[in-house]
N, C-alpha and C positions, 0 to 999 in steps of 0.2 A: 615474212622473211622466208628467204631460200631455203637456206640450208636445212637439213634434217639433223635428229640426234641419234647416237649410237650410246646406249648405257652399256656398260661392258665391266661385269664382274663374275667371280666362280664361288662355289660353297658347296661343301659336302660335309658327313659326320665326321671325316677325319679332321677336314681343316678348319671345320667351324662353318655358320650360315650368316655370318655377322656381317660379310660385306655386300651379300646379296640383299639382306633386309633393310643395310642402310640404304642401298641404292634404289630398293622400292618407294623409301620416302621421297625419292627427290622425283621418281617418276610420277608418283600421285601427285606432285603437284602441279607438274609441266601436263599431265597426260592429256588433257581436255583443251588445252592449247596449242601443243607443238607435235609434228610427226617424229616420230620415235621408232627405233628397232631396240629390241634387249639381245644383247649378244654374250653368251656364255659358251664354255667348254663343255665338250661332250662328259668328261670326267665328273661335272657339276651334278648336285642332285636337282635335276630339273623340274622335278614335280613342285616344288615349291613356288616356281616361278607362276605368277598369276594368268590364268587361262587367257585372259583378255588381252594380254601384251603379245606384239608381235614380236616371237620370239626365232630367232636365229641360233644354232648351233655351230660351232666349230667344231670340225672334225677331231678326234682322237689323234691322229698322227701329226696336227700341226703344234710346235710347241711353242712356248714364250718367245724363243729368238725368230722363228720363222713366221709369227703372227703380223707384224706389220705389212710385209710383203702381201700375205694372205688377205689382210683388209684391204689394201691397195686395188688388188683386183676385184673384188666384189662388192666395195664401197668406195666410189670416187673420193677421193682427198676434198675437191672443190666442194662436192655437195654434202659433205658430213663434218658434224663436230661430234669428239669423241669424249663421253664423261665416264672415267674409268676410275674403279673402286679396286683396291687390292694390292697386297705386298708385291706381286710378282712384277708390278708396273714400275720399276725402277728408273734410274737414270739412263741405262742404256735402250729401254724399249721407249721411255718419253723423247729421248732423242730420235729415234728412226720414226716414230709415228710424227712428230714435227717437218724432219725431212721428207717425207712422204706428202706434206701439205696440207695435213689435218690441223684443225683447231683442237686442242686438248684442253680439258678439266679434270685435275686430278684429285680424286678425295683423299686425304693424307691424315694421318694420325701420329705419325712418328719422326717428323721433321728432321730427317737423317740423309735422305738421298740430296743429290743436288736436282733443283728444279728445272725440268725445260718445258713443262706445262704453259700454256697461256694463264690459266689460274687455277688456283692450288686452295683447295676448300678445305680448314682443319676446324672443326669445332668445339675443339679443347678451349675452353675460358684461360687456360696459362700460356699458350702457346702466343708468341710475339713475332713480329717480324725478323726480329735480331736472331731467331734460331734457324733461320734458312741459310743456306746457300741456293741461290736460282742465276736463271737469266735476268738481265735488265729489263725485259718485256713481262717477265713474269708477274701477274697480279695475285696477291692473296686476299683472301677473303676468310679473316680469323677469328674466332670467339664462338658463341653460343647466339648471336644474331644471325650465325648463318647454320644454327642446329639444323642436324638432320634428323628431322621426325616425322611420323605419319600425320595426316591431315587431322583425326581424332585429337591427337594429342596437341596440335597447335591449337586446336579448337577450345580443348581444356585450359591450355596455357593462359587464356584469355580470361579465367574466372577467377573469383576471389575464394578464401579459405581460410578457416580459423581452428585450427585444432586445440581442445579443451581437454581432453583426455585421452591416453594411450591405452589401450586395451585390444588392439588388433592389427597382426604384423604381417605384411607382405615380405616374402623371401624368394628371391630370385638370384641364381647366379650364372644363368644360361649355359648354351653350348653342352659339352661334354661335361663340366663341373670336375674336371680331373680329380681335384682335391677333395672332394665329396664337401666342399662348404655349405651346400645346403643342409646336410644332414646334421652338420655340428651347429647349424646356426637353430636348427629347429630343437634339437636335444636342448640347447642353452634358453630359447625361449619357454621350453617346458618347464624349467627349473623357476622361472620367474612366474609368481601367482597372477601378477596384475594382468598379463595375456590371456583372453578368453577364447581367442581365435587365432590361427595360422595359417595362412594361404600362401601355398607354395605352387611357383611356376616353375616346370623343369623344361631343361633343352631337350630338342630331338635327339642330340646324341648322348643324353645322358644314359648310363649302364649299371649306376649303383642300384642296389637292390632293397638295402636297409631302411629306407626312408619309408617304403610302402609298408614294411612290417611296422612303424611306428604312427603311421596312419593308419593302419587297423587296430592297432592297440588303442591310439587316442583318437577315435573318429568322430567323439563330440568336440575336439578342438582343431584337428588337422584334417586339409584338404588340399590335395594335390592337382595340379593342371598339366595340361602338355596342350601344344599345338593349338592355341587360343587364338581365335581372331583379334584383330583390334579392338574391336566394339566389346567383344568380350573381357579380353585383358583391362581394359579402363574400367569396366564396370567391378571387375576384382579387385583393382586398385581403389577405386571409390569407397569399397568397403573397409579400408585399412587406414588406420593413423600411425602406421609407423612401418618405416621400410627398412630390409636389410640389401644391401647390393653393391655388385663391385662397379667401378667406376668405368661403365660401357654404356652402349645405348640404354640399355635398361633404367640407369642412373637419370638420364636425360629425360626419359618418359615419366619416370617415377616424380621428377623434380616439376612437371607440369601438372601433374595431378596435386601437388604440394600434400606433403607430408616431412615430418623429422625423419632424416634418413641417416644411416649408420653404415659409411662405406669404405671400402680400401682399394687395394690391387692385389692381382696374383699373377699378373703377365706384364711384360715390358710397355705391351702400347696402351696399358690404362692408366700409369705411372702420373703422364701429364695431366691427362685429362683431371684426376684424382686431386692433384697438387691446385689445378683449376677452383674447381668446386672448393678444395677447403680453404685457399686463400679467400675466396668472396665468403665464408662464413656460411655457405650454402647446406653443408653435410657435417656430419659428426665425424672426429678422426678415427680411422680405423688401419692406417697405414699398409703395409703388406701383409695380406692374410694368408699367402702361401702356405706358412706353416702354423696356422690357427688350430687351436684345439676348443674344445666345446668349454672351457674354464675362461679361455681369451673371451670367447663372444659372452658370457655370462659377467665378467668382470666389465668389461667397455659397456653394455647396455645397462649394467645397474648403474653406473657412473651418469650415462644420459638421464635415466630415468629420476634422479635424484635434482637434476637442473630444473625443470620446471620452467623452462625458457624456448619453447619450440616456435612461437610466432616469427621471431626474428629471424629464424631459418627460413620460415616460409615466405617471408618478405626479400631476403636475400634470393632465393630461388624466381621470385617473381621478377626482379629486376634482370636476372639472367636470361629468362625467355620471354621477350615480349610477344606483341600481336601483330608485327610485320614479317616474321621470319618466313613465310611463305611467298610473297610478294618480292623479299628480297632476292632469294633465289631465283625467281623466273624473270625478274629485269637480269641478274647477274648473266643467266645465261642467254638472254636475248640481246644484251651487249656484245657478247663472245660471237653471237651468230651475224652481227651487222658486219657488211661488207660497204667498203666507203672507197668512193674517188677521192682525190684531193687535187685543187687547183688552186695554186701557191706559186708565189715571186720572193724574192730577196731575203734577207737575214732572219724577220718575223716569220716567212713562211717558212722558211727551214726549220726555225727553232719549235713552231707548233708542229708541223709536219712528224718532227722526230717523237713527241710525246704522242701524236696520234697513234704511231705505227707503235708504241709501247703497248695498247690497251686494245687496238682493233686491227681487223686484216683490210690492209690496203691493197685495191685491184690496180688501182693505175694513179700515174701522177701527170698532171698538165701541168706545164712551167714554161718561164720565157726562153731566150738563149742565153741570156747574160747572168742567169740564176746557178752559176757553177756548183755551189754547194748543195743544191736543193738536185742537180742532175748525179753529183757525186754520192749522196745518199742513195737515191734511187738504183744506181749501178751496184754499190755494195750491199743494199738490202734485195736485191733481186724484184725490185717493184718494177713494172712496164713504165715507161714514162715518153712522154712527147713534147719537145720543146721549141717553140715557136708561137706563131699568131695561129690560134685553133677557128679563125672564122673561115668562110666559105666551105664551110664541110671538112676540112684537114682534121680539126680535132675529133671531130663526130667519127670517121672514119677511122681513127685510132680507138676508140674507144668503144664502139658498136659492138664488136665482140664479148665485152666484160659486162657482167651482170653484177649491179650494185644497188644495195638498198639506198645508199646515201650519198649524194655531192656535196661535197664543202668547198667553199672558196675560201682563201686566208690570204689576203694582198696580193690575189692575181692582178696581173697589169693589165688583163685583158677583158670587155665586156664580151658575154658568152651568147650564143645564138640560141633557139628553141629547140634544136634539136639535141644540143649537149643540157639544156635545161631539163628536158623531160623524158631523157635518158635513166634517170634515179627509179627505181621502184616507189618509193617511200617519199623522198624529201630530197631537194635541191636547195641550200642555204648560202649563205654569205655573211662572212663578219667583216662589218662597215665601222670604220674608225669616227664614228659621232654617234650622238644620241639622237637617231633619227627621229622626225622627218627632218631636223636642221641639219645644214652642213652634208648633203647630199654632193655627190660629185669627189673630185681629187685631192688628197692630204688635207684632210676635213681637220685635224689635229694642228697643223700649220695655222689654218685660217680661223681655228677658235682663239688661239692666241693673238692673233693680228687684231681680232675685232674685241680683244681685252675680256673674254668670258672667265668666267671663274670655277666654271666645271664644263668637262667635256664626258667621251666614253665611248662605250664600244655597243652595237649593235647585231645580234643575230635577226637575220630578217630572210623571207624566202626571196627568193631570186626569179623575178619576173622578166618580162621584157622592157621594162624601164629601167632607168639608171638608180638603184636604191631605194626604188618605190614600193618593194614587195612587203606583205604583212609581217608586221613585227613580232619574233618570237621571244626573244629575252634581252633585258638590256643592263650594263653594267656602268654605273656612275664613278668617274674618277675627277678628283678634284684639282682644278689648276693651279697650282701653288706661285707666290710671287715671282720665286727665282726659276720656274722651270721654262724649260727652253724645249724645243722641238723634239730634239732627240731625247731628252728626258721622258716627255708624254709618250713616246713611242715605247721606251722601255717599260712604263709604267702599262701600257695596253699589252707589252709581250706577256707581261705576267699573269695578264687577265683574258687572254685570249682561249688558252686550253681550258680555263676552268669554265669558261662561256661555253665552247664546243661539248665539253664533258657534260654540262648541266642540258644543253641540246638533246644529246642521244639520250642521256638517260631519261628524261620526259619523255623522248619518244618512243623509248622501249616501254615505259612504265602508261604510255596512253596519256600523259599528262600534259601535252603542246597545248597553249592557249595562244592562240594569234591576234593579232590586234591591227585593225586597218589604220594604214597613216592618215592624218589628218592634212590635205593639201592645205590648208589656210596657214598652218605653221611650217609649212616647207620652205626649205633655202635651199640655193645651190651656188656651188663655187667650183671653177674650172680648173684644169691643170696649171701647175706653175713650172716655169723653168729658171735657170739662174739668172736670166736676164730680167726677170720681174722682181730683182730684189732691190732695186734702186731706191734710197731714202729721199723723201721729199722733205726738206726743211723746214717746210710752212704748216708741217703738221704740229701738234701739240706735243710736248716732251712724252705724256703719257703712249701717245700712238707710237711716236719713233721707238720707244723702248719696246713694247710689245712685237715692234716689226723686225727688231732686231732680234730679240729672244729667241722669235719663232723661227730663225732661219738661220740661228747659230751653230758653228762648228758642232759634228762635223758635216753639217749640210753646208750648201755652197755660200752660204751669208748674205748679208745685207751689206749693200756698198755705196759708196759715192765716189766723187772725182775729186781731185787735189791737183791744180797745175796739169789737169789732162790725163793724171793717172790715175787708177783704178785704187781704192782702200776699201778693203772688207772689213767690216765691223762685227762683233761678234758680241762685245757687251758694254751696254751703257748702264748709268746711274744717274739718279738727279744730283744737279749741283747745286750749291748752295749761292753760288757766284750770282751777282745783281747783275741784271740786263736793264738797258734803256733801249728807247725808243728810236734812238739815232742808230742803233746797231741793227745789221741785217740778219734775218733768219739764214743760219749755216756759218756765220762769221765764226772764226775763232778769236774767243775774248779770254782766253787763258792759253798759254803753249805749255809752261811747267809750274810746278812739277809735271802736272798731267794736261791734257787737253781738255778744255772745255769749250762746247758750241752753244751758241744761242738758238734759240726754237720758237715756235709761235708764242708761248706763253711761259717760259723761262729758258733755264741752261741743262747742259746734261756733260755729265763728264763722260768720256772716251773711253773705258777702261782696258778693252782688250780690243786691239787693231790687228790685221793682216796689211803688209805695205813694204815695198823695198825702197830704200834711197830717199826717204821720203824728209824734208826738213820743214817742219810745219812753223809759220810766221804768223805773230800776232795781228790780226786784223783781216787776214786774207781769209777767201770763201771757200767753202766746199760746194762743189757745184751742183747744180740742178737741168743739166744739159737735155736731161730725157722726162723731167717730169713737171708738169705745168699746175 
């Protein structure tokens, strides 16, 4: 990949350190794979940022309004993707970042702002797409399948656990704990005899003193901790079989270790996370804890202990946190980093191009002079484009200064030369409208219908110097139904083109591309068709004629014949029950009312839909075969 990452977050004892720590979890997933810089403001508590990170400090005089401009000066937009976590990165900030030319991933937990980011990650199990206002191109990565968790917790989530007894509690309200809920929860646990030990993890900004007096008085039961490493935090949790925590990052971490958890919320950004966990029956109901007293904790914990149904909650936690979270994040980032050049023509090319543009960065487009829709799309979206024949170096001279990971060819009119094929850093591929190696060449879906195939499909394949001969990446099979025309098949293809491209790119970023060499013994090739090629040969069988007609039916130029030297275009035929005799010639009109019926080699067909002007058909007259033998 070409682009580098900028991780952007702030945190202090005043504002809390949650955004920093949450972003650290993402850094840990990618740090051994991708190049990155960790960017924070001078006002942040920089000492908590791991020393191994490449850290850059934003000067104190740069405010949030000026930051996009400062970034553009110091980090060229074409070379970086920004991953930002923090409430200050609102709509106006995101919009400026995009206008500067950056790709942006935003980590959110409120779903309140209009989103301009390319990707929004919200790991709340409650949030759905309907909760967001966003740009059409913005991709949403929602739910606990995108949980932002440190590596050891992701590893812990893979383990199985069963709870038989509850006698050791874990308490953590993080940060400054402004309502001193840690103290109140511990006092409540002391009133419940079944709890033998209480482990309390306090945030860096915790200022209350009373809990330490409690620890001294009940040193046989209570132990407090601060500044625990990831490893020791897990070890502390593993000693416990009951948790009390708000719906914040600590709840996610407790759920990975697996235990019954009593949870609630005391600030706005926790409420939706709380609702999601509650709806999934992964926690016990605590609701708004802001005004909780000791008696509220005693009452609710007492109700929980009477239930004796703890493992169903643990199973719910297991469902929320699977073993693919880390790879999912890494692939999401890699997909955002991909830069693509697109070669495309026609309506199918435009439809697919517009879908690619919503998910990926398109550096350039090559098209033909007649694809006005593609040209207009490129102009409206400020995508550099070249229209015309790319051969003899014309296309390459246009793209040579654009650095792309992938070149994708979609319904492109031209064969491309080696200079363009070799220009991508990783992959140059084409989507071809057949199940290769069969039906190489032009309009393969039309030829498949003509030849009476019952299935066709599309193939993603590497582009080499041959015609549709490169290694196969993936195929999607499409049935050819009895009434399908060439145009109907193309509509079916249109629905499958982007999913196939998406699969190729997803497999590429996850290193799962499987290439298959085409078997030349199975290969067939069909050349370019023109409207003049559509004439019907009435000496064919009725089945062959029917396939010939439907393959080229309206809006295609159509199959045609001649009557009294006048061209007649036929868009639909069907088999007729009208009897034929050996005395009749193929192409002879054997019925003209109420509909036209024509003799073929092995029976008769109805001419159901025709295009002609001022033709009066006469029984016994012939449709001509002037150009067919």
